[in-house]
N, C-alpha and C positions, 0 to 999 in steps of 0.2 A: 252930676251925671251927664256925660256927653250924649250927643244925638245918636251916635253909633251904639253906645251902651244902652240907651233907651230902646232902640230898635231891637237889639239883641234880647233885652229883658222881655219885651212884648212878645217876641217870637217864642222864647223859652217858656214863658207863662202859658201861652196858648197851647203849646205842645203838652205841657204837664197837665193842664186843665182837661184836655181831651183824653189823655192817657190814663188818668187816675182820678176818680171822683173824690177820694179823700183829699188829695192835693188841691183839687178844684175848690173845695170848701176852704182850705187854709189860705189859698191865694185870694179868693173873693173876700175873705174876712180881713185881709191886709192889703188894701189897694195902694197904700203909700210905702210899702216895704221896699227898702233898698238893700239887696243882699251884699253889696260891696261897701256899704258905708263904714263897716268896722275897719276896713283897711286903712282909712284915713287916721284912725286912732293908734295905729302901730308905727313904730319907727321904720324908716326905709330899710328894706331887707332884700338882699340878693339871696341866691340859693343857700350859700353858706350861713348867712345870718338867719334864714328861716329854719335851717336845721339846728343851729345853735339854740334858737328860741324853743323849738320842739323838744330837743334833748333836755334843756333846762327844765321844761315843764313836766317831764315824765314823773308820774306818781306824786306831784305836788299840787297843793291847793293854789287857787288864783292869787291870793295875797302873798304866799311864799314865792311864787314864781315872779311876781312883780318886784319883790324886794331883791331877789337874786339878779334879775335882769338889770335893775337899776345899779346894783353894785358892779356888775360886769361892765356896763357902760361907763361907770365912773373910772374904771381902770384905763379906759381908752378915750379920755377927754370927752365923754358924753356921747360917743357913738358906738355902735356894735363893731367888733373887730373883724378885719379880714382874716383869712386863713393864716397869712404870714404874720400879722400882728398878734394873733393868739399864740403862735409858736414862740414869739419873742418874749413872752412873759413867763415867769416862773410858775410851775404847777401849783406851788404853795399859795400864790396870790389868787389863783382861781379858786382854790379850796377856801381861802379866807372870804371870798365873795359869796360862798354858799354852795358851790358845786361839790358833789360827792366825788371821791377818787374815781369811781367807775365812770361817771359822766365826763370827768376830765380826760380819762383815757380814751373814751369814745371820740370826744371833740378833737383831741390832739391827733388821733389816728386819721380822722376825716381831714383835718387841716394839712397833715403831712401828705396825704394822697392828692390833695388839690395843689399843694405847693410844688411837689415833685412831678406833677403832670400825669399821675396815674388816673386821676379824675379831672375832667375838664368841664366846669359848670356850663360853659356855652354849648359844648357838645351834648351834655345831658339834657339841656333845654330843648334840643331838637329830637330827642328820643320820645318814644311812646311812653305812656304812664307805666305800663308793665315793664318796659325796659329800664326806666328810671328806678322803679321799685327793685328790680333784680340787682342793679348796680349798687344801690345804696344799702340795701339790707345785707349785703355781703360784709358790711362793717359791723363788728361786734358792738352791741348796744343800740343799734338802729333797727327798729322793727317797722312793720307796715304802718302803724299809727303815726309814727314820726314822719315817715315819707309822705303819707297822705296829707298831713298838715302842710308840709313844705310844697307839695304840688299845688295846693290851693293858694297859699300865701305868696310864694315866689314865682311860680310858673303860671299862675292864674288858670289852671286847668279847669274845664267846665264839667267834667264827667267823673268826679271823685266822690266816693262814699266811704264812710268809716264804719264798717260793720262790726268791728270789735269794740267800739266805744260804748261804754255802759249807758251814758246819757242818751246816745242816739237810739240804742235798743229800747230804752224806757220811753223815749218819744214816739217810736214806732208802735210800741204796745198801746200807748194811750190814744194816739191818733187813729189807729186801726181797730181799737176796742178789742184787743186780744185778751184772752184769759190767762196768758203766760208771757214771760219775758222771752222774746224771740232770740234764737241762737244766731250766730253770724251768718250761717247759710240761709236762714229764713229771711234775714234782713236783705241779703243780696238778691234773693228771689223776688221779694217785694220791690226792690229798687230797680230790677231789670227793666220794668216798664218806663222808668224815668229817663233812660238813655235818650239822647246824649247830654242830659242836663241834670245829672245826679248831684252835682255840687249845689245847684240852686234848690233842688228838692230838699236836700239835707238842711240848707239854711232855713227853709220854711218850717221844717219839723222842729228845729231848735228854737226858732222864734215862737212857735206854738207852745213848746214845752216850758220855756223860761219866762217869757214876758208876762203871761197871766199869773205866774207865781210871784211876781213883784221883784224880779231881778233888778238890782240897782242900775239906774240909767247910765252911770259912768263906767259900767263894766261892759267892754266890747263883746259883741256876740261871739267873735272868734275865740276869745279867752274862755267863754262858757262852753264853746264847742270843743276846743282842743285841749284845754287844761282841765281835765276831770280826774280827780284823785281816785286811785284804786280801781281804774277801769279795766285793768288787766292783772292777771295773777302776778304776784311778786316774783321778780327774777326773770320774767319774760320780756324781751325787748319790745318796746312800743315804737 
């Protein structure tokens, strides 16, 4: 962790600790927690790569997603493809790698928009989170969950929360000792006090939820965070 990252983390922790006593307890219980350590365990990803990763993981378990991602990388000499590279392979090869036809259609649509200039990843990176969300969810098969993960992974946005993620809703229920599973709006209401560090607060909640349960140490937190099977109703874009 760089000195700048350490200063940011100190500031963000202090804000969250003052804003929310539940998070204060989670933070104090994890003095050595590095919320960005999981990124070192992922292959390098630009915005297209992060969206490919997120689309691949929709409604899949962690092992299934790992296998599919490995097969996709094998098609491209061990790296994640650019938009142009993905368009250069036959759709059948992507299907053989484990992608569904629906996901292939989504990814090719995304790749075409980037390749022909309708979407400019650099320009998207300069937009607000809400503007990025609006641009990308216009693509069939890409929903808020998919974009939220890409905002965290590729754009390193600091104020992202995933209210529709079932694992996060369960983590909020347990941490706040609720007698019910909170709905998305309730999660957003609780998370409002975390601004502008909702990404960090979310990482702490997932750490609290998964680490005591004995999650395997070689499973990156981000995989446990963003690849959660059946967290949205079937057929609804994540």
